[in-house]
C-alpha positions as CSV (number, residue, x, y, z in Angstrom):
1,F,-0.2,0.0,0.1
2,D,2.8,2.3,0.8
3,N,4.3,1.9,-2.9
4,I,0.4,2.4,-4.3
5,V,0.0,5.9,-2.2
6,R,3.4,7.2,-3.3
7,G,2.8,6.7,-7.0
8,F,-0.4,8.9,-6.8
9,P,-0.1,12.5,-7.3
10,F,-1.4,14.0,-4.5
11,R,-2.6,17.1,-6.2
12,C,-5.9,17.2,-4.8
13,I,-4.8,17.2,-1.2
14,A,-1.2,19.4,-1.6
15,T,-1.3,22.2,0.5
16,E,-1.2,25.8,-1.0
17,E,2.4,26.3,-0.2
18,E,3.3,23.0,-2.3
19,R,1.3,24.0,-5.2
20,Q,3.1,27.7,-5.3
21,K,6.5,25.6,-5.0
22,R,5.8,23.6,-7.8
23,A,4.3,26.5,-9.9
24,R,7.7,28.2,-9.5
25,G,9.7,25.4,-10.4
26,R,7.7,25.3,-13.8
27,E,8.5,28.8,-14.5
28,R,12.0,28.0,-14.0
29,E,11.9,25.1,-16.4
30,R,10.4,27.3,-18.8
31,G,12.9,30.1,-18.7
32,K,15.8,27.5,-19.1
33,T,14.3,26.4,-22.3
34,K,13.3,29.5,-23.8
35,G,15.0,30.4,-27.1
36,V,16.8,27.4,-27.6
37,S,17.2,25.9,-31.0
38,L,18.3,22.7,-32.1
39,P,20.2,22.4,-35.2
40,W,18.5,20.6,-37.9
41,S,20.4,17.5,-37.5
42,R,18.5,16.9,-34.4
43,R,15.1,17.8,-35.3
44,S,14.3,14.4,-37.2
45,S,14.7,12.9,-33.6
46,L,12.9,15.5,-32.0
47,L,9.7,15.1,-34.5
48,F,9.9,11.3,-34.0
49,L,9.3,12.0,-30.2
50,L,6.7,14.6,-30.9
51,L,4.8,12.1,-33.1
52,S,5.1,9.4,-30.4
53,F,3.6,11.7,-27.7
54,A,1.0,12.6,-29.9
55,N,0.1,8.8,-30.3
56,S,0.4,8.3,-26.6
57,G,-2.2,11.4,-26.1
58,A,-4.3,9.8,-28.7
59,R,-4.4,6.5,-26.9
60,L,-4.8,8.3,-23.3
61,L,-7.9,10.4,-24.7
62,S,-9.4,7.1,-25.8
63,S,-8.8,5.5,-22.3
64,S,-10.1,8.6,-20.3
65,L,-13.1,9.0,-22.4
66,T,-14.0,5.3,-21.2
67,V,-13.0,5.6,-17.5
68,G,-14.7,9.2,-17.3
69,N,-18.0,7.2,-18.1
70,Q,-17.5,4.5,-15.6
71,R,-18.8,4.9,-11.9
72,E,-16.3,5.5,-9.1
73,P,-15.4,2.1,-7.3
74,D,-16.6,1.7,-4.0
75,T,-13.7,0.9,-1.4
76,T,-15.9,0.1,1.3
77,N,-16.3,-3.5,0.9
78,A,-12.6,-3.6,0.2
79,V,-11.9,-2.4,3.5
80,D,-14.4,-4.6,5.1
81,F,-12.7,-7.6,3.8
82,L,-9.2,-6.8,4.4
83,C,-10.0,-5.9,8.3
84,N,-12.2,-9.0,8.6
85,S,-9.1,-10.9,7.3
86,Y,-6.7,-9.1,9.5
87,N,-8.8,-9.6,12.9
88,R,-9.2,-13.4,12.1
89,K,-5.8,-13.6,12.0
90,M,-5.0,-11.9,15.0
91,K,-7.4,-13.6,16.8
92,K,-5.9,-16.9,16.0
93,K,-2.7,-15.5,17.2
94,K,-3.9,-14.0,20.5
95,N,-7.2,-16.1,21.1
96,G,-9.1,-13.3,21.7
97,G,-10.4,-9.9,20.2
98,H,-13.8,-9.0,18.2
99,H,-14.6,-8.8,14.7
100,H,-16.3,-5.5,14.2
101,P,-17.3,-5.7,10.5
102,H,-18.6,-2.0,9.9
103,H,-16.0,0.6,10.1
104,H,-14.3,0.0,13.0
105,Y,-10.9,0.0,11.5
106,N,-8.1,-1.1,13.8
107,C,-5.9,-2.5,11.1
108,P,-2.7,-0.7,9.5
109,A,-4.1,-1.5,5.8
110,A,-7.4,0.1,6.8
111,A,-6.2,3.7,7.2
112,Q,-4.2,3.6,4.0
113,L,-7.1,2.2,1.9
114,H,-9.4,4.8,3.3
115,Q,-6.7,7.5,1.9
116,I,-7.2,5.7,-1.3
117,S,-10.7,6.3,-1.2
118,L,-10.2,10.1,-0.4
119,I,-7.9,10.5,-3.3
120,L,-10.4,8.9,-5.6
121,R,-13.4,11.1,-4.4
122,C,-11.2,14.0,-4.9
123,R,-10.3,13.2,-8.4
124,R,-13.6,12.1,-9.7
125,G,-14.2,15.9,-10.7
126,G,-11.2,15.5,-12.8
127,H,-12.2,12.6,-14.7
128,Y,-14.2,14.7,-17.3
129,L,-11.6,17.5,-17.5
130,F,-8.7,15.1,-18.5
131,P,-10.0,14.0,-21.7
132,L,-10.5,17.5,-22.9
133,I,-6.8,18.5,-21.7
134,S,-5.1,15.2,-23.4
135,A,-7.1,16.3,-26.8
136,L,-5.8,19.8,-26.5
137,S,-2.1,18.5,-25.7
138,A,-2.0,16.2,-28.7
139,S,-3.3,19.0,-30.9
140,V,-0.2,21.1,-29.7
141,L,2.4,18.5,-30.5
142,L,1.0,17.8,-33.9
143,F,1.2,21.6,-34.8
144,L,4.9,21.5,-33.3
145,A,5.5,18.4,-35.4
146,A,4.2,20.1,-38.7
147,F,5.9,23.1,-37.9
148,A,9.1,21.5,-37.5
149,L,8.7,19.5,-41.1
150,L,8.1,23.1,-42.9
151,S,10.6,25.4,-41.5
152,S,13.9,26.0,-43.3
153,P,16.8,24.4,-41.6
154,P,19.4,26.5,-39.7
155,P,23.1,26.2,-40.9
156,L,25.2,23.6,-39.3
157,I,27.9,26.1,-38.6
158,E,28.3,30.0,-38.5
159,R,29.7,30.6,-42.2
160,R,30.2,34.2,-41.9
161,H,34.0,34.1,-41.9
162,L,34.8,30.7,-43.8
163,L,35.2,29.5,-47.1
164,Q,35.8,25.9,-47.8
165,L,37.8,25.1,-50.8
166,P,38.9,22.0,-52.2
167,R,42.5,20.7,-51.6
168,R,44.1,20.3,-54.7
169,H,47.3,20.5,-56.2
170,S,48.5,19.5,-59.6
171,P,49.8,17.0,-60.4
172,F,47.4,15.0,-58.3
173,S,44.2,16.5,-59.5
174,S,42.8,18.8,-62.1
175,P,42.2,22.3,-61.3
176,F,39.9,22.7,-64.2
177,S,37.1,20.2,-62.9
178,G,34.2,20.9,-60.8
179,S,32.7,24.0,-59.2
180,A,34.6,27.0,-58.2
181,V,34.5,26.4,-54.5
182,R,33.3,23.2,-52.9
183,D,32.5,22.6,-49.5
184,E,34.2,19.0,-49.3
185,T,37.0,17.3,-50.8
186,E,37.6,13.6,-50.8
187,E,41.0,12.5,-49.1
188,P,42.3,9.8,-51.6
189,D,44.1,7.9,-48.7
190,S,41.4,7.6,-46.1
191,G,38.2,8.0,-48.2
192,T,36.5,10.6,-45.9
193,L,35.3,13.9,-46.7
194,T,37.4,16.6,-45.2
195,T,37.6,20.3,-45.6
196,F,40.1,23.2,-45.8
197,R,38.6,26.1,-44.1
198,V,39.9,29.5,-45.3
199,P,38.6,32.6,-43.6
200,E,37.1,35.5,-45.3
201,R,39.1,38.0,-43.3
202,G,42.8,38.2,-43.8
203,G,43.7,38.8,-40.0
204,N,45.8,41.2,-38.4
205,L,49.6,40.5,-38.9
206,G,50.7,43.3,-37.2
207,H,51.7,45.5,-40.0
208,D,50.5,47.5,-43.1
209,L,49.9,45.2,-45.9
210,W,49.8,48.3,-48.5
211,S,53.5,49.7,-47.7
212,S,57.0,48.4,-47.5
213,P,58.8,48.9,-43.9
214,S,61.6,51.6,-44.1
215,S,60.9,52.6,-47.7
216,E,61.2,56.2,-46.9
217,F,65.0,55.6,-46.4
218,F,65.5,54.9,-49.9
219,Y,65.0,56.3,-53.4
220,G,65.9,56.0,-57.2
221,C,69.2,57.9,-58.0
222,S,70.2,57.4,-61.8
223,N,72.3,60.5,-62.6
224,A,75.6,60.1,-64.2
225,S,78.7,60.7,-62.5
226,D,81.3,63.4,-63.5
227,K,83.5,60.6,-65.1
228,F,80.6,60.1,-67.6
229,R,81.4,61.2,-71.1
230,T,78.2,63.0,-73.1
231,A,77.3,62.1,-76.4
232,E,78.8,65.2,-77.9
233,K,82.3,64.2,-76.8
234,K,81.9,60.5,-77.5
235,T,79.8,59.9,-80.8
236,E,81.8,58.9,-83.6
237,Q,80.6,59.8,-87.3
238,N,79.4,57.2,-89.7
239,R,78.4,54.4,-87.1
240,Y,75.0,53.8,-86.9
241,L,73.5,51.0,-84.9
242,L,69.9,49.3,-85.4
243,I,68.2,46.7,-83.3
244,V,65.3,44.7,-83.9
245,T,63.3,43.9,-80.5
246,S,62.1,40.5,-80.0
247,G,58.8,39.1,-77.8
248,G,56.2,40.9,-76.3
249,L,56.2,44.6,-74.9
250,N,58.3,44.4,-71.8
251,Q,60.8,42.1,-73.4
252,Q,61.1,44.8,-76.2
253,R,61.5,47.2,-73.4
254,T,64.8,45.2,-72.1
255,G,66.1,45.4,-75.5
256,I,65.4,49.0,-76.0
257,T,67.1,50.0,-72.7
258,D,70.2,47.9,-73.8
259,A,70.5,49.0,-77.2
260,V,71.0,52.5,-76.0
261,V,73.8,51.3,-73.8
262,A,75.3,49.3,-76.5
263,A,75.3,52.3,-78.7
264,Y,77.2,54.4,-76.0
265,I,79.6,51.4,-75.7
266,L,80.2,51.4,-79.4
267,N,80.4,55.5,-79.6
268,A,77.6,55.1,-82.1
269,T,74.5,57.0,-83.4
270,L,71.2,54.7,-82.4
271,V,68.6,54.6,-84.7
272,V,65.1,54.4,-83.2
273,P,64.5,50.8,-82.6
274,K,62.4,48.5,-84.7
275,L,59.6,46.6,-82.8
276,D,58.9,42.7,-83.1
277,Q,56.1,42.5,-85.5
278,A,56.6,38.8,-86.6
279,S,56.6,36.9,-83.7
280,F,53.4,35.3,-82.0
281,W,51.8,38.4,-81.1
282,K,51.6,39.8,-84.9
283,D,51.4,43.3,-83.6
284,S,52.0,45.4,-86.2
285,S,52.6,48.6,-84.1
286,N,55.7,50.7,-84.5
287,F,57.8,52.5,-82.0
288,S,56.1,55.7,-82.2
289,E,52.7,54.0,-81.9
290,I,53.5,52.9,-78.2
291,F,55.9,55.2,-77.0
292,D,56.7,58.9,-77.1
293,V,59.5,58.9,-79.9
294,E,60.1,62.7,-79.4
295,W,60.7,62.3,-75.6
296,F,63.1,59.5,-76.2
297,I,65.2,61.4,-78.2
298,S,65.6,64.6,-76.4
299,S,65.5,63.1,-72.8
300,L,68.6,61.0,-73.8
301,S,70.4,63.5,-76.0
302,K,73.1,64.1,-73.5
303,D,73.9,60.5,-73.0
304,V,73.4,59.0,-76.8
305,R,72.9,60.3,-80.1
306,I,69.5,59.2,-81.4
307,I,68.0,59.6,-84.9
308,K,64.8,58.4,-86.4
309,Q,66.2,56.6,-89.5
310,L,69.3,55.9,-91.2
311,P,70.6,58.8,-93.4
312,T,71.5,58.7,-97.2
313,D,74.9,58.4,-98.5
314,G,75.0,60.1,-102.0
315,G,71.2,59.9,-102.4
316,K,71.0,56.3,-101.7
317,V,69.9,54.8,-98.2
318,I,72.6,52.9,-96.4
319,T,72.0,49.2,-96.1
320,P,72.8,48.2,-92.7
321,H,74.8,45.0,-92.1
322,S,72.7,42.4,-90.1
323,M,74.4,40.4,-87.4
324,R,73.7,38.8,-83.7
325,V,75.2,38.8,-80.7
326,A,75.4,36.4,-77.9
327,R,73.4,37.0,-75.0
328,K,74.8,38.7,-72.0
329,C,77.4,40.0,-74.0
330,T,79.9,42.4,-72.1
331,P,81.4,45.5,-73.2
332,S,84.5,43.8,-74.4
333,C,82.4,41.4,-76.3
334,Y,80.9,44.2,-78.1
335,E,84.4,45.9,-78.8
336,K,85.9,42.5,-80.2
337,R,82.8,41.3,-82.2
338,V,80.6,44.3,-83.2
339,L,83.1,47.4,-83.4
340,P,85.4,46.0,-86.5
341,V,82.2,45.3,-88.4
342,L,80.7,48.4,-87.7
343,N,84.1,50.3,-88.7
344,K,83.9,48.5,-92.0
345,K,80.3,48.6,-92.7
346,H,79.2,52.0,-91.0
347,A,75.8,50.6,-90.1
348,V,74.9,47.2,-88.1
349,Q,71.5,45.8,-87.5
350,L,71.6,43.4,-84.6
351,G,68.6,41.1,-84.8
352,K,66.5,39.6,-82.0
353,F,67.9,42.0,-79.6
354,D,66.8,40.9,-76.0
355,Y,69.2,40.4,-73.1
356,R,71.8,40.5,-75.4
357,L,73.9,42.8,-72.6
358,S,75.6,41.6,-69.8
359,N,73.6,41.8,-66.4
360,R,76.9,43.4,-64.6
361,L,78.1,46.7,-66.0
362,D,79.9,49.2,-64.2
363,P,77.7,51.9,-62.4
364,D,77.7,54.7,-64.8
365,L,76.1,52.1,-67.4
366,Q,73.6,50.7,-65.1
367,K,72.7,54.3,-64.5
368,L,72.4,55.0,-68.0
369,R,70.1,51.7,-68.2
370,C,67.9,53.2,-65.5
371,R,67.6,56.8,-67.1
372,V,66.4,55.0,-70.2
373,N,63.9,52.6,-68.5
374,Y,62.5,54.6,-65.6
375,H,62.5,58.1,-67.3
376,S,62.8,58.0,-71.1
377,L,60.4,55.3,-72.2
378,K,57.1,57.0,-71.8
379,F,53.9,55.7,-73.7
380,T,52.1,57.9,-75.8
381,D,49.5,60.2,-74.8
382,P,46.4,58.1,-75.6
383,I,48.0,55.0,-73.7
384,V,49.0,57.2,-70.8
385,E,45.2,58.8,-70.7
386,M,43.3,55.4,-71.1
387,G,45.5,54.1,-68.2
388,E,45.0,56.8,-65.9
389,K,41.0,56.3,-66.4
390,L,41.3,52.6,-65.3
391,V,43.3,53.8,-62.3
392,H,40.9,56.3,-61.5
393,R,37.7,54.1,-61.8
394,M,40.0,51.5,-59.5
395,R,40.4,54.1,-56.7
396,R,36.7,55.1,-56.9
397,K,36.0,51.6,-56.0
398,S,38.6,51.2,-53.1
399,K,41.4,53.2,-51.8
400,H,43.8,50.4,-52.2
401,F,43.8,48.0,-54.7
402,I,45.9,44.9,-55.5
403,A,47.1,44.4,-59.4
404,L,47.9,40.6,-60.4
405,H,49.8,40.0,-63.4
406,L,48.3,36.5,-63.9
407,R,50.2,34.4,-66.8
408,F,48.2,31.1,-67.5
409,E,47.6,31.2,-71.1
410,P,47.4,28.0,-73.1
411,D,50.4,28.7,-75.1
412,M,52.5,30.0,-71.9
413,L,51.9,26.6,-70.0
414,A,52.7,24.7,-73.1
415,F,56.0,26.4,-73.4
416,S,57.0,26.1,-69.9
417,G,56.2,22.3,-70.2
418,C,54.7,22.1,-66.8
419,Y,51.6,20.0,-65.8
420,Y,48.4,21.0,-64.0
421,G,46.6,17.8,-63.5
422,G,44.4,18.2,-66.5
423,G,45.0,14.4,-67.5
424,D,44.7,13.2,-71.1
425,K,42.8,16.1,-72.2
426,E,45.4,18.7,-71.0
427,R,48.5,16.6,-72.2
428,A,47.1,16.5,-75.7
429,E,45.9,20.2,-76.0
430,L,49.2,21.6,-74.6
431,G,51.5,18.8,-76.5
432,A,49.9,20.1,-79.9
433,I,50.8,23.8,-78.9
434,R,54.5,22.6,-77.9
435,Q,54.9,21.4,-81.4
436,R,55.4,25.2,-82.7
437,W,58.7,25.1,-81.3
438,K,60.7,22.3,-82.9
439,S,63.7,23.1,-80.7
440,L,62.1,22.3,-77.5
441,H,63.0,19.3,-75.7
442,Q,60.7,17.1,-73.7
443,K,60.6,18.4,-69.9
444,N,59.7,16.6,-66.6
445,P,56.9,18.4,-65.3
446,E,57.6,17.1,-61.8
447,K,61.1,18.5,-62.0
448,E,60.0,21.8,-63.4
449,R,57.5,22.4,-60.5
450,R,60.1,21.1,-57.7
451,H,62.5,24.0,-58.8
452,G,59.8,26.3,-58.5
453,R,59.8,27.1,-62.6
454,C,56.1,26.7,-62.8
455,P,53.5,29.5,-62.8
456,L,50.9,29.5,-59.7
457,T,47.4,28.5,-60.6
458,P,44.7,31.2,-60.0
459,E,43.8,29.4,-56.8
460,E,47.1,29.2,-55.6
461,V,47.6,32.8,-55.9
462,G,44.4,33.4,-54.0
463,L,45.4,31.2,-51.3
464,M,48.9,32.8,-51.2
465,L,47.4,36.1,-51.1
466,R,44.8,35.3,-48.1
467,S,47.9,33.7,-46.3
468,L,49.8,37.2,-46.3
469,G,46.7,38.9,-44.9
470,F,44.5,39.9,-47.7
471,G,40.8,39.4,-47.0
472,S,37.9,38.9,-49.4
473,D,36.8,42.7,-49.3
474,V,40.2,43.8,-51.2
475,H,39.7,44.8,-54.8
476,I,42.1,43.3,-57.5
477,Y,42.7,44.2,-61.0
478,V,44.0,40.9,-62.7
479,A,46.3,41.7,-65.9
480,S,45.9,38.7,-68.2
481,G,45.2,37.1,-71.5
482,E,43.2,34.1,-72.1
483,V,43.2,31.8,-69.1
484,Y,43.6,28.2,-69.6
485,G,40.2,26.4,-68.6
486,G,38.3,29.6,-68.6
487,E,36.0,30.5,-65.8
488,E,36.5,27.2,-64.2
489,T,40.0,28.1,-63.6
490,L,39.4,31.5,-62.5
491,A,36.6,30.6,-60.1
492,P,38.3,29.7,-56.9
493,L,40.1,33.0,-57.2
494,K,36.9,34.9,-57.6
495,S,35.6,33.1,-54.9
496,L,38.4,34.1,-52.7
497,F,38.5,37.8,-53.8
498,P,34.7,38.5,-55.3
499,N,35.9,42.0,-56.1
500,F,37.7,41.2,-59.5
501,H,38.6,43.7,-62.3
502,S,40.0,44.0,-65.8
503,K,40.2,46.6,-68.0
504,E,37.5,44.9,-69.9
505,T,35.2,45.2,-66.8
506,L,36.3,49.0,-66.2
507,A,36.1,50.4,-69.6
508,N,33.5,49.7,-72.5
509,K,34.1,48.6,-76.0
510,E,34.1,51.7,-77.5
511,E,37.0,52.8,-75.0
512,L,39.1,50.0,-75.7
513,A,38.3,49.9,-79.8
514,A,41.6,52.0,-80.5
515,F,43.9,49.5,-78.4
516,A,42.1,46.0,-78.6
517,P,43.4,44.8,-82.1
518,F,47.0,45.5,-80.6
519,S,48.5,43.3,-78.1
520,S,51.4,45.5,-77.3
521,R,49.0,48.6,-76.6
522,M,46.8,46.4,-74.6
523,A,49.8,45.3,-72.5
524,A,50.8,48.9,-72.0
525,L,47.5,49.6,-70.4
526,D,47.9,46.7,-67.8
527,F,51.4,47.9,-67.2
528,L,50.1,51.3,-66.2
529,V,47.6,50.0,-64.0
530,C,50.1,47.6,-62.4
531,D,52.7,50.2,-61.8
532,E,50.0,52.4,-59.9
533,S,48.7,49.8,-57.8
534,D,49.1,49.6,-53.8
535,V,50.4,46.3,-54.3
536,F,51.7,44.1,-57.4
537,V,51.6,40.4,-57.6
538,T,52.4,38.0,-60.1
539,N,52.3,34.3,-60.4
540,N,55.3,34.1,-62.5
541,N,59.0,35.4,-62.9
542,G,58.6,36.5,-66.5
543,N,59.5,39.8,-68.0
544,M,56.5,42.1,-67.0
545,A,57.3,40.8,-63.4
546,R,60.9,41.6,-63.5
547,I,60.4,45.3,-65.2
548,L,57.8,46.2,-62.9
549,A,59.6,44.8,-59.8
550,G,62.6,46.8,-60.5
551,R,60.8,50.0,-61.5
552,R,58.3,49.5,-58.1
553,R,61.7,49.3,-56.1
554,Y,63.0,52.4,-58.0
555,F,60.1,54.6,-57.4
556,G,59.9,54.1,-53.6
557,H,59.7,50.2,-52.8
558,K,56.2,49.7,-53.3
559,P,55.0,46.1,-52.3
560,T,55.6,43.7,-54.9
561,I,54.9,40.1,-54.3
562,R,56.5,37.4,-56.3
563,P,55.8,33.9,-55.1
564,N,58.7,31.7,-53.8
565,A,57.4,29.0,-55.9
566,K,59.9,26.4,-54.8
567,K,58.8,26.7,-51.4
568,L,55.1,27.2,-52.0
569,Y,54.9,24.0,-54.1
570,K,55.7,21.9,-51.3
571,L,53.2,23.7,-49.1
572,F,50.4,23.6,-51.6
573,L,51.1,20.0,-52.0
574,G,50.6,18.8,-48.4
575,R,47.9,21.5,-47.4
576,R,45.5,18.7,-46.8
577,N,47.3,17.4,-44.1
578,S,47.6,20.7,-42.0
579,T,45.3,23.5,-40.6
580,W,44.8,26.8,-42.1
581,E,46.7,28.3,-39.1
582,E,49.7,25.9,-39.9
583,F,49.4,26.5,-43.5
584,S,49.2,30.3,-43.6
585,A,52.1,30.5,-41.4
586,K,54.4,28.8,-43.5
587,V,53.4,30.6,-46.4
588,R,54.4,33.7,-44.8
589,S,57.9,32.2,-43.7
590,S,58.3,31.2,-47.2
591,Q,57.6,34.6,-48.8
592,I,60.1,36.5,-46.6
593,G,62.9,38.1,-49.3
594,F,59.8,37.9,-52.1
595,M,57.8,40.9,-51.0
596,G,59.6,44.1,-52.5
597,M,61.0,45.4,-49.3
598,P,64.4,47.3,-48.9
599,N,67.4,45.2,-48.6
600,E,65.8,42.0,-49.7
601,V,68.1,41.2,-52.6
602,K,72.0,41.5,-52.4
603,P,73.5,44.2,-54.6
604,G,74.4,42.7,-58.2
605,R,72.5,39.2,-57.5
606,G,69.7,38.4,-59.9
607,E,68.5,40.3,-62.9
608,F,69.2,43.9,-63.0
609,H,66.0,45.0,-64.4
610,E,64.4,43.3,-61.3
611,N,66.8,44.4,-58.7
612,P,68.6,47.9,-59.9
613,S,70.8,48.3,-56.8
614,S,73.0,50.8,-58.6
615,C,70.4,53.2,-58.9
616,I,68.9,52.9,-55.6
617,C,70.2,55.2,-52.9
618,E,70.0,55.1,-49.2
619,T,69.4,58.4,-46.8
620,R,72.4,59.5,-44.8
621,R,70.2,59.1,-41.7
622,N,69.4,55.6,-42.4
623,A,72.9,54.9,-43.4
624,D,74.3,56.0,-40.1
625,K,71.8,54.3,-38.1
626,K,72.9,51.2,-39.5
627,R,76.5,51.7,-39.4
628,Y,76.2,52.0,-35.4
629,A,73.7,49.3,-35.2
630,D,75.5,46.1,-33.8
631,G,75.5,43.2,-36.2
632,S,73.6,45.1,-39.0
633,T,74.5,43.8,-42.5
634,G,71.9,45.5,-44.5
635,D,70.5,42.2,-45.9
636,D,67.5,40.5,-44.5
637,R,67.9,37.5,-46.5
638,S,69.2,34.0,-45.8
639,S,71.5,32.1,-48.4
640,A,68.4,29.5,-48.7
641,T,66.3,32.3,-49.8
642,A,68.6,33.6,-52.4
643,E,69.3,30.0,-53.7
644,D,65.6,29.8,-54.1
645,E,65.5,32.8,-56.2
646,R,68.0,32.1,-58.1
647,E,66.7,28.8,-59.3
648,Q,63.5,30.5,-60.3
649,Y,65.4,33.0,-62.7
650,Y,64.6,32.4,-66.5
651,F,67.8,33.7,-67.2
652,S,71.3,33.2,-65.7
653,D,74.6,34.9,-66.1
654,S,75.7,32.6,-68.9
655,E,75.9,33.4,-72.3
656,T,73.4,31.0,-73.4
657,A,70.4,31.3,-70.8
658,V,67.2,30.3,-72.1
659,P,63.5,30.6,-70.6
660,S,62.6,28.7,-67.5
661,G,62.6,24.9,-68.0
662,L,64.1,24.9,-71.5
663,A,67.0,23.0,-72.1
664,Q,69.6,24.8,-74.1
665,V,69.3,24.7,-77.9
666,A,71.2,25.8,-80.8
667,E,69.1,28.5,-82.3
668,L,67.3,30.5,-79.4
669,D,64.7,31.7,-82.1
670,D,61.7,31.1,-79.7
671,D,62.4,32.2,-76.6
672,E,60.9,35.3,-77.1
673,F,57.8,33.8,-76.6
674,F,57.8,33.3,-73.0
675,S,58.1,37.1,-72.3
676,D,55.1,39.3,-71.0
């Protein structure tokens, strides 16, 4: 009986204090659960429980309706029976006692059963109320179940600051397959789905991303010394030097710069250079249609005498003698090989003139190079005006912007000999393009990538920039031709940096109509925007990247990011085994020495057009500060970093240097292809 009585909820005989206490407890429980929402993954379980409760409620409703119509059981007979049995038992034990059959309860069970009787009488009024309550409860539960089914599922995680990119890297999987950004990627070794979470924000790295530290202590200086002989005193009569440039715009720019220095070495008059009109780009533009020829002649008048065309001799135009010089030819090389022919023929034309002058010259000749490249080679007014419009439109979109020179065209990839995971389709397409150059040897793509000679994919560029601290709100101007793989290849980069611009998106077709048919003029527009950008980034180490890197050093060390492809290759390859924090920290460490900061490169090291150290001076204040600093060498780079850079140079100091990844060939007629 004790167990039976304890099982009954004594709501009818509870005191007022107990009822208030229970009410307060229920209010606290409701407060704890208020506003709590369960993720969608648990709603199916909740729905199952709700439906189960609804079913139980329906059963209880049916049974309650039946019980409600029944008559309350009479406990009096039960009490009499129990007491009679109890008294008879006690009488046998004690041989005494009397039996009181009517309500003279002296047995323990009688009192407890009497309590049950009171409880049942108290609850009789609730028999008719209970079915109504049960029906209402079942209706509410069914409504909640329907609402859970129809409501939209909430996100499983907070995604405002995370992107999930596929962990892909050639040559293991294709960068041209699938969507731009995938939430999941399959681990080949484990067979499970994992994610590589990339934050949308770049984070606070403790320094200004848009400037180079200590850049205010350095400035460009290219004035000639007192020992430098002027053109008026130096130029010989009847000596005319002509050159024919090679390659794209920036490769031609290096040829023009070196041609002025070569004319100075030979004491000759320079004829305005001829531009390459027969190579891959098929651009018919001449010098005066791209560069301001009048400014070119006048600004260099004290250094080298320059004329627009060869003079006549007795009414006849002088026919120049055509010849070539070896790459990286030194001043003594010109004096031994070219000067005798020039004295005999009076006019010499040097063909395919690119990188035909030594990288190491005396300071005055190096400064002459800088005067030509950074001051005398100005684009024509129409090109400059259109370039200024593009820069202005980028500034209206954002105070700061990145310019990315993205070389990922099919012919570029074919010439590099690199493989990007596109399978047989990629091998067939790029192999067919490679057949244009019969002198190219077969390369080992894995070796090329391991040595850092393969351009980064658009996705890899995006991951590098995010690791360096640039968030998704940054605006990017992309200077690029036809990207291999099209929009599928660009999609990961656009997902990381949605503010994606180009000259085609900033200007309409009518504005670009005068430039579009000419690849060099379009490249000139990109050059101007990249030069004016706050941060310049490249995915390769080609001519435009080197020319702009040197120019930006000369004009204030504006940040210029070149990928340390040798080290980044290993990081991209193994990023599936690391967290984003680990990956980004290693990227930042690998890029030390490749960010365009002062003193990154030792004087005389690397390509002069990229590191014009002879033309960069240091303020006296900073020089004195470094002189008294203990252990200061002025060089922030380790020997390992310098070695990484040296392996990535497309041209070395040897006479027969060739583009990245190319085996040396007998005829270097096709190397101009790998240029801008």
